[in-house]
C-alpha positions in Angstrom: 0.0 0.0 0.0 1.4 3.4 -1.0 0.8 6.4 1.1 -1.2 9.2 -0.5 0.8 11.6 -2.7 -0.1 14.9 -4.3 1.4 15.3 -7.8 0.5 16.3 -11.3 -1.7 13.2 -11.8 -3.0 12.7 -8.3 -5.1 15.0 -6.1 -5.2 14.9 -2.3 -7.5 16.6 0.1 -6.0 16.8 3.6 -8.7 16.7 6.3 -6.4 17.9 9.1 -8.5 20.6 10.7 -11.0 21.2 13.5 -13.6 18.4 13.5 -16.5 17.8 15.8 -16.5 15.3 18.6 -19.7 13.8 20.0 -19.4 13.0 23.6 -22.8 11.6 24.7 -25.3 14.2 23.4 -22.7 17.0 23.5 -20.9 18.2 20.4 -17.4 19.7 20.8 -14.6 20.9 18.5 -11.7 18.5 18.3 -8.3 18.9 16.5 -7.3 16.2 14.0 -4.7 15.0 14.2 -4.5 14.9 18.0 -5.4 12.9 21.1 -8.7 13.6 22.9 -7.0 12.9 26.2 -4.9 16.1 26.1 -7.6 18.4 24.5 -10.2 18.0 27.2 -9.6 17.4 31.0 -12.7 15.3 31.4 -11.6 13.0 28.6 -8.1 12.4 29.9 -8.8 8.9 31.1 -11.7 8.0 28.8 -11.6 5.2 26.3 -14.6 6.1 24.2 -16.3 5.3 22.0 -16.5 8.9 20.7 -17.8 10.0 17.3 -15.7 12.3 15.1 -17.4 14.2 12.3 -16.3 16.5 9.5 -17.3 17.6 6.0 -15.4 18.0 2.8 -16.3 19.1 -0.7 -15.4 17.4 -4.0 -15.6 18.9 -7.5 -17.7 16.9 -9.9 -14.8 15.9 -12.1 -13.0 14.3 -9.2 -16.0 12.4 -7.9 -15.8 10.2 -11.1 -12.2 9.1 -10.3 -10.9 6.3 -8.1 -11.2 7.6 -4.5 -9.7 6.2 -1.4 -9.6 7.4 2.2 -6.2 7.1 3.8 -6.0 7.2 7.6 -2.3 7.5 8.7 -3.3 6.1 12.1 -6.2 6.0 14.5 -6.0 4.7 18.1 -7.4 2.2 18.1 -10.7 0.5 17.1 -12.8 2.5 14.6 -15.7 2.3 12.2 -15.8 4.7 9.3 -19.0 6.1 7.7 -19.2 8.2 4.5 -22.5 10.0 4.0 -24.1 7.7 6.7 -23.0 4.5 4.9 -20.5 2.3 6.7 -17.5 1.9 4.4 -14.8 0.3 6.6 -13.3 -0.4 10.0 -9.9 -0.9 11.6 -8.6 -2.5 14.8 -5.0 -1.5 15.3 -3.3 1.7 16.2 -0.2 3.4 14.9 -0.4 2.0 11.4 -2.2 3.3 8.2 -5.3 1.8 6.6 -7.1 2.7 3.4 -10.8 2.4 2.4 -11.9 2.4 -1.3 -14.8 4.8 -1.6 -15.0 4.9 -5.4 -18.6 5.6 -6.4 -19.5 6.6 -2.9 -18.1 10.1 -2.9 -20.6 12.7 -4.0 -20.0 15.8 -6.1 -20.3 18.6 -3.6 -20.6 18.1 0.1 -19.7 14.9 1.9 -19.8 13.9 5.5 -17.2 11.7 7.1 -17.9 10.1 10.5 -15.4 8.0 12.5 -16.4 6.2 15.7 -13.3 5.6 17.8 -12.7 3.5 20.8 -9.4 3.1 22.6 -10.1 0.2 25.0 -7.3 -1.5 26.9 -7.6 -5.3 26.5 -6.2 -8.2 28.4 -4.6 -10.3 25.7 -5.2 -7.7 23.1 -3.8 -4.3 21.8 -3.4 -1.9 23.5 -2.6 -4.3 26.4 -4.3 -4.1 29.7 -2.8 -5.2 33.0 -4.2 -8.6 33.9 -5.7 -9.0 37.3 -2.9 -11.2 38.6 -0.6 -14.0 38.0 1.4 -12.9 35.0 3.9 -10.5 33.5 2.9 -6.9 34.6 6.3 -5.3 34.6 5.4 -3.3 37.8 2.3 -1.8 36.3 -0.3 -3.6 38.6 -2.5 -0.9 40.1 -1.7 1.8 37.5 -4.5 4.1 36.2 -5.3 3.8 33.4 -4.4 0.1 33.7 -2.1 -0.1 30.7 0.4 -2.9 30.8 3.1 -0.6 29.4 4.9 2.5 30.6 3.5 5.3 28.5 0.1 7.0 28.4 -2.6 5.2 26.3 -3.6 8.1 24.0 -6.8 7.7 21.9 -8.2 9.4 18.9 -7.4 10.2 15.2 -3.7 10.8 15.9 -2.4 11.2 12.3 -3.7 12.9 9.1 -6.8 11.8 7.2 -6.5 12.2 3.5 -8.8 11.8 0.5 -6.9 10.8 -2.6 -8.2 10.9 -6.2 -6.5 8.9 -9.0 -7.3 7.5 -12.4 -8.7 4.0 -12.3 -5.6 3.0 -14.2 -3.1 3.5 -11.3 0.0 2.4 -9.5 -0.9 0.4 -6.3 2.5 -0.4 -4.8 6.3 -0.2 -5.3 9.1 -2.3 -3.8 12.8 -1.3 -4.0 15.6 -3.7 -3.2 19.3 -2.6 -3.2 20.6 -5.6 -1.3 22.5 -7.1 -4.2 24.6 -3.9 -4.6 28.4 -4.2 -4.1 29.6 -1.2 -2.1 33.3 -2.1 -2.3 33.0 -1.7 -6.1 30.6 1.2 -5.8 28.3 -0.9 -7.9 24.6 -0.1 -7.2 22.0 -2.6 -8.2 18.4 -1.5 -7.7 15.6 -3.9 -8.2 12.2 -2.2 -8.7 8.9 -4.0 -8.6 5.6 -2.2 -9.3 2.1 -3.3 -8.8 -0.6 -1.7 -11.0 -4.4 -2.0 -11.2 -6.1 -4.2 -13.8 -7.0 -1.2 -15.8 -3.3 -0.4 -16.4 -2.5 -3.7 -18.1 -1.8 -2.9 -21.8 -0.4 0.6 -21.1 3.2 1.8 -21.4 5.1 2.4 -18.1 8.0 4.7 -17.8 10.5 4.2 -14.9 13.1 6.8 -14.2 15.9 6.4 -11.7 19.1 8.5 -11.3 19.0 9.8 -14.8 18.2 6.4 -16.4 15.0 5.6 -18.0 13.1 2.4 -19.0 9.9 2.1 -21.0 8.0 -1.1 -20.5 4.8 -2.5 -22.0 2.6 -3.6 -19.0 1.5 -7.1 -19.7 0.8 -8.1 -16.1 -0.2 -6.4 -12.9 3.4 -6.9 -11.6 6.3 -5.2 -13.4 9.9 -5.8 -12.4 13.0 -4.1 -13.6 16.7 -3.7 -12.5 18.9 -0.6 -12.7 22.7 -0.8 -12.4 24.9 2.2 -11.4 28.7 1.6 -11.9 29.7 4.6 -9.8 26.9 4.6 -7.3 26.6 7.1 -4.5 25.7 4.9 -1.6 23.4 6.1 1.2 25.3 6.4 4.4 25.3 8.4 7.7 27.9 10.8 6.3 26.3 11.1 2.9 22.6 10.2 3.0 22.2 10.5 -0.8 18.8 9.8 -2.3 18.0 9.0 -5.9 14.6 9.9 -7.3 12.5 7.1 -8.6 9.6 8.1 -10.7 7.0 5.6 -12.0 4.7 6.9 -14.7 1.6 5.6 -16.5 -0.5 7.6 -19.0 -2.8 8.9 -16.2 -0.9 8.2 -13.0 2.5 8.7 -11.5 4.3 8.2 -8.2 7.7 9.5 -7.0 9.8 7.8 -4.3 13.2 8.6 -2.7 15.6 5.7 -3.0 18.8 5.1 -1.0 21.3 2.5 -2.3 22.8 0.7 0.7 23.4 -2.8 2.0 22.9 -4.3 5.5 24.7 -7.4 6.7 25.5 -9.0 10.1 27.6 -11.9 11.5 28.0 -13.3 15.0 29.8 -10.1 16.3 29.1 -7.2 14.0 26.5 -5.2 12.1 27.5 -3.8 8.7 26.2 -0.8 6.6 27.6 -0.9 3.1 30.2 -3.5 4.1 31.6 -1.5 7.0 30.9 -2.1 10.7 28.3 0.2 12.1 27.8 1.0 15.8 24.4 2.2 16.8 24.3 5.1 19.4 21.1 6.8 20.2 17.8 6.4 22.0 14.5 4.8 22.5 11.9 7.6 22.4 8.2 8.3 22.2 6.1 10.2 19.8 4.2 12.4 22.3 4.1 16.0 23.5 1.9 18.2 25.8 -1.5 19.2 24.4 -1.0 17.1 21.2 -0.7 13.8 23.0 0.4 11.5 20.1 -0.9 13.8 17.4 1.4 14.3 14.4 3.5 17.4 15.1 6.1 18.5 12.5 8.0 21.1 14.6 8.7 18.4 17.2 10.1 16.1 14.5 12.5 18.8 13.2 13.5 19.7 16.8 14.2 16.0 17.7 16.4 15.4 14.6 18.3 18.6 15.4 18.9 17.3 18.9 19.9 13.9 17.6 22.6 15.5 15.4 23.7 17.9 18.2 24.3 15.0 20.7 26.2 12.9 18.1 23.6 10.1 17.9 23.1 8.1 14.8 19.9 6.1 15.4 16.7 5.6 17.4 14.1 3.0 17.9 10.4 3.7 17.3 9.5 2.5 20.7 7.0 1.0 21.1 5.0 1.4 17.8 5.6 2.7 14.3 5.9 6.5 14.2 4.4 8.9 11.7 5.8 8.3 8.2 7.4 11.7 8.2 9.9 10.6 10.9 11.3 8.1 8.4 11.3 10.7 5.6 13.5 12.9 7.8 15.7 10.0 8.8 16.3 9.2 5.1 17.3 12.7 4.3 19.4 13.4 7.4 21.3 10.1 7.7 19.8 8.6 10.9 19.2 4.9 11.3 15.9 3.5 12.6 14.9 0.4 14.4 11.2 0.2 13.3 9.1 -1.4 16.0 5.6 -3.0 15.8 2.9 -1.9 18.2 3.4 -4.9 20.4 4.2 -3.9 24.0 2.9 -5.4 27.2 2.5 -8.9 25.8 1.6 -11.5 28.4 0.7 -15.2 28.4 -2.9 -14.1 27.6 -1.7 -13.0 24.1 -0.5 -16.4 23.2 -3.5 -17.6 21.3 -4.3 -18.1 17.6 -6.5 -15.0 17.3 -4.0 -12.5 18.8 -1.1 -14.2 16.9 -3.0 -13.6 13.6 -3.5 -9.9 14.6 0.2 -9.6 15.5 1.3 -11.2 12.2 -0.9 -8.7 10.3 0.6 -5.8 12.2 4.1 -6.9 11.3 3.1 -7.2 7.7 1.5 -3.7 7.7 4.6 -2.1 9.3 7.0 -3.7 6.8 4.7 -3.0 3.9 4.5 0.7 4.9 8.2 1.3 5.6 10.0 -1.3 3.3 11.5 1.3 1.0 13.1 3.6 3.6 16.9 3.2 3.5 17.1 4.6 7.1 15.3 1.5 8.5 18.1 -0.9 9.5 16.1 -3.5 11.4 12.6 -4.6 12.3 11.5 -5.2 15.9 8.4 -7.3 16.4 7.8 -6.5 20.1 9.1 -4.9 23.2 9.5 -6.6 26.6 7.0 -9.5 26.2 6.5 -12.3 28.7 9.0 -14.3 26.6 10.0 -16.7 29.4 6.6 -18.3 29.1 6.6 -21.7 27.2 3.9 -20.5 24.8 6.0 -17.5 23.8 8.3 -19.7 21.6 5.7 -20.5 18.9 4.2 -17.0 19.0 7.5 -15.2 18.4 8.9 -17.8 16.0 5.8 -17.1 13.8 6.4 -13.3 14.0 10.0 -13.8 13.0 9.1 -15.9 10.1 6.4 -13.5 9.0 8.9 -10.6 9.0 11.5 -12.7 7.1 9.0 -13.6 4.4 8.3 -9.9 3.9 12.0 -8.8 4.0 15.1 -10.9 4.2 17.5 -8.0 3.7 17.2 -6.6 7.2 17.7 -8.2 10.6 14.6 -9.0 12.6 14.7 -8.6 16.4 12.6 -8.8 19.5 13.5 -6.5 22.4 13.7 -8.6 25.6 13.9 -7.8 29.3 14.4 -11.5 30.0 17.3 -13.9 29.6 19.2 -12.6 32.7 21.4 -15.0 34.8 18.3 -16.0 36.8 17.0 -19.2 35.2 13.5 -18.1 35.8 14.0 -15.3 33.2 15.2 -17.7 30.5 13.9 -16.3 27.2 12.4 -19.1 25.1 12.1 -17.0 21.9 15.2 -14.8 21.7 17.4 -17.4 20.0 15.2 -17.2 16.8 16.2 -13.6 16.2 19.1 -12.2 14.2 20.5 -9.8 16.9 20.1 -10.2 20.6 18.3 -7.0 21.8 18.0 -6.6 25.6 16.8 -3.9 28.0 18.9 -3.7 31.2 18.5 -1.4 34.2 21.4 -2.3 36.5 21.9 0.5 38.9 18.3 1.5 38.7 15.6 -1.1 39.1 18.2 -3.6 40.5 21.2 -2.6 42.4 19.4 0.6 43.3 21.9 3.4 44.2 24.8 1.1 43.6 26.1 1.9 40.2 29.5 0.1 40.4 28.0 -3.1 41.8 25.2 -3.0 39.1 27.7 -2.6 36.3 29.7 -5.6 37.5 26.5 -7.7 37.4 25.7 -6.2 33.9 29.1 -7.3 32.6 28.5 -10.9 33.8 25.0 -10.8 32.3 26.3 -9.7 28.9 29.1 -12.3 28.8 26.7 -15.1 29.6 24.3 -13.8 27.0 26.9 -13.8 24.3 28.1 -17.3 25.3 24.5 -18.6 25.1 23.5 -17.0 21.7 26.8 -16.2 19.8 25.1 -13.3 18.1 25.7 -9.5 18.2 24.1 -7.9 21.3 22.3 -4.5 21.1 21.5 -3.0 24.5 18.3 -1.3 23.5 17.5 0.3 26.9 19.5 1.4 29.9 19.3 4.6 32.1 17.9 6.3 35.1 15.3 8.8 36.0 16.5 12.4 36.7 14.2 15.2 37.7 15.6 18.3 35.9 17.1 20.7 38.4 17.5 18.1 41.2 21.2 17.9 42.2 22.9 15.9 44.8 26.5 15.3 45.9 27.4 12.4 46.2 25.1 11.4 43.3 21.8 9.9 44.4 18.9 8.4 42.5 16.7 10.9 40.7 19.4 13.5 40.7 20.9 14.7 37.4 24.4 13.6 38.7 23.3 10.0 39.3 21.7 9.7 35.8 24.9 11.1 34.2 27.2 8.9 36.1 25.2 5.7 35.4 24.9 6.4 31.7 28.6 7.4 31.3 29.9 4.3 33.2 27.5 2.0 31.3 28.7 3.3 27.9 32.3 2.9 28.9 31.6 -0.7 29.9 29.7 -1.5 26.7 32.5 -0.1 24.5 34.9 -2.8 25.8 32.8 -5.6 24.3 33.4 -6.3 20.7 30.1 -8.2 20.3 28.1 -5.1 21.3 26.7 -3.4 18.1 24.7 -0.7 19.7 23.5 1.2 22.8 20.3 3.1 23.1 19.8 5.2 26.2 16.3 5.2 27.6 14.9 7.7 26.9 15.3 10.6 24.5 12.9 12.8 26.4 10.6 12.7 29.5 7.2 11.4 28.6 3.7 11.0 30.2 2.7 7.7 31.8 -0.3 6.2 33.6 -0.6 7.1 37.2 1.4 4.9 39.7 3.6 5.4 42.7 6.8 5.2 40.6 5.8 7.9 38.1 5.1 11.5 39.2 3.1 12.3 36.0 6.1 11.6 33.8 8.8 9.0 33.2 11.9 11.1 33.9 14.5 8.9 32.2 14.7 11.5 29.4 18.1 12.9 28.5 16.0 15.9 27.5 13.0 17.3 29.4 9.6 16.8 27.8 9.9 20.3 26.3 13.4 19.3 24.9 15.8 21.1 27.2 19.0 19.2 28.0 19.8 17.6 31.4 23.4 17.2 32.6 23.6 13.7 30.9 23.0 15.3 27.5 26.3 17.1 27.6 28.0 13.9 28.8 26.6 12.0 25.9 27.5 14.7 23.4 31.1 14.4 24.4 31.2 10.6 24.7 29.5 9.9 21.4 31.6 12.5 19.7 34.6 10.3 20.4 33.0 7.1 19.2 
């Protein structure tokens, strides 16, 4: 599925605006995109359902075209009505969905209605804390009862678009540069295009990097390969993008393409044949007032800070971010670990129905983001109950689903298990290409004892590598620090303690040649459900929620500038 695109042959109406929200019998204005939780105090903890309504106008000539509604993301369950007719539904957040409304759009005024519910579910998504007896990661008793450590925002969180195309149209594009040979500067770009039935028999023009091919479309799938003998490879230092343009008589689509290769062995991760070390953050896509609504100034600010602090990567914890995050990563040379919206998974998720949903989510994520050169690996989940016997089959299936979609990138699962304690033995981690673990020595364990905690961390990592013989990526470590709170000697929650723990952990990790990356948790402070450990926010951010640096930010800037 291609995202909507405005160009010479496609027309897009962006419905980002003030809509109406029906709460009971009351009608209120609501901003789209945005979360209802932050726009109204009395809706802060509400799950819905709430009804969104807006109108849009269509010229007569456009109403005769192929028309689709493109929702970049809605949290979470929704039903969509056009002119009082139900036209579709969706049941997962953070990922796009489309609805074909050809022949249903009127010339003139149209009314769009979306009924949205963001209900937490035991054994579903978003995950609810079970009553007892399973993996709750310390969230038992939280309100709202989310089985994860960020606020469960609801609503139409990303843009809603109406796209008009000819009936003879381009449906999807796949780009694969994995057969390129960077040591020879030889770029090989395989392009696959899917078209509608109406396009069969037409001529297609494919342009890439100054080269052009014209093909008679004899089937709905068209495949071509381009070779560049002096290719400019996409890299962190030079994130060069070639322009790919696919053109039919009455449709066209343009895509940025980065030529690069990704490989890995039992100790290293390679970008274009050279070892790459990932330094950066797990983060969240959230901000005051907006909740999880798409916010372009925040994206620009965050990338500016990533560059300032000498980071080269981030993980979309714990869900796929807005597509524009990846656009910027492509342009600016930042690597991305793209994570499915699977957080808070417990033994109650290990059933055929939920497994099918999770497999579809992985497919949707890869389908959406497959052509971004910045995406260096796929993560299928964060911190599941992966020491449960039933986790093995569940995550083996997710790994295989991802590999069927894309064999050119490593597939990972981020685990908090597989520590020296046998009770934490992860039954699924060995299926994945790189061992990704979250470790909080000196914070949740060995509290206040950084040096003792790091000694235990080193023993943990050594045992992990002996067991798996695969590269290890420490995807989370860190400590809470309340901005402006200082203490000598360093104590927990002070800026000094956070800075010391992070600095000493990095210096330890750099001694291990099987470590391929380190991500500090977290990029910025973020809102959580209410519980006794969280005074409104999780304060593990290197930056405050409004993006001001704590002491640790300056420490990281210096350390990462030397790596």
